[in-house]
C-alpha positions in Angstrom: -13.0 -37.1 -0.1 -15.9 -35.8 -2.2 -15.2 -34.9 -5.8 -17.1 -31.9 -7.2 -17.5 -31.1 -10.8 -18.9 -28.0 -12.3 -22.1 -28.3 -14.3 -22.3 -25.7 -17.1 -26.1 -25.5 -17.3 -28.9 -24.1 -15.1 -31.2 -27.1 -16.0 -30.4 -30.7 -15.5 -32.0 -34.1 -16.2 -30.9 -37.5 -15.1 -30.2 -40.3 -17.6 -33.1 -42.2 -16.1 -35.5 -39.3 -16.5 -34.2 -38.7 -20.1 -35.3 -42.2 -21.0 -38.7 -41.8 -19.5 -39.9 -38.5 -20.9 -40.0 -36.9 -24.4 -37.2 -34.7 -25.5 -39.7 -31.8 -26.0 -40.4 -31.8 -22.3 -36.7 -31.4 -21.4 -35.5 -28.9 -24.0 -35.4 -25.3 -23.1 -33.9 -22.1 -24.6 -30.8 -22.8 -22.5 -28.5 -25.8 -22.3 -29.6 -28.9 -20.2 -27.0 -31.0 -18.5 -27.6 -34.8 -18.7 -26.4 -36.3 -15.5 -25.1 -39.8 -14.9 -24.4 -40.5 -11.3 -24.7 -36.8 -10.6 -21.9 -35.9 -13.1 -22.5 -34.2 -16.4 -22.4 -36.9 -19.1 -23.7 -34.7 -21.9 -25.3 -31.4 -22.7 -28.5 -30.9 -24.8 -28.7 -27.7 -26.8 -31.5 -26.3 -28.9 -30.5 -25.8 -32.6 -30.7 -22.1 -32.1 -28.3 -22.2 -29.1 -25.9 -24.5 -30.8 -25.7 -22.2 -33.8 -25.1 -19.2 -31.5 -22.2 -21.1 -29.8 -20.7 -22.0 -33.2 -20.9 -18.4 -34.3 -19.2 -17.2 -31.2 -16.4 -19.7 -31.7 -15.9 -18.5 -35.3 -15.8 -14.9 -34.0 -13.1 -15.9 -31.5 -11.0 -17.5 -34.3 -11.4 -14.4 -36.5 -10.3 -12.2 -33.6 -7.3 -14.4 -33.1 -6.3 -13.9 -36.8 -6.8 -10.2 -36.5 -4.6 -10.0 -33.4 -1.9 -12.1 -35.0 -1.8 -9.8 -38.1 -1.8 -6.5 -36.1 1.4 -4.6 -36.5 2.4 -6.5 -39.7 3.5 -5.1 -43.0 1.0 -2.7 -44.6 0.6 -1.5 -48.1 -0.8 1.9 -49.0 -3.4 1.8 -51.7 -5.5 4.3 -53.5 -9.2 3.4 -53.5 -9.5 4.6 -57.1 -6.9 2.0 -58.2 -9.0 -0.9 -56.9 
């Protein structure tokens, strides 16, 4: 029975090729899956792409907090009093 696993990148490189070439030849604007025996062992991300992913995760956490607080107790305030 063949086992399949999803690879979450359009570009791939084998461990062997990763050792043979420079990182600059492999890196693109999108993630690169590093394959070991045809299975994803790691993902390479540019700094820009990694920062984007972290920002999206932070946004998801904030959205979760907002959703949890919806419908909670409210306090009416006058903007002039602040």
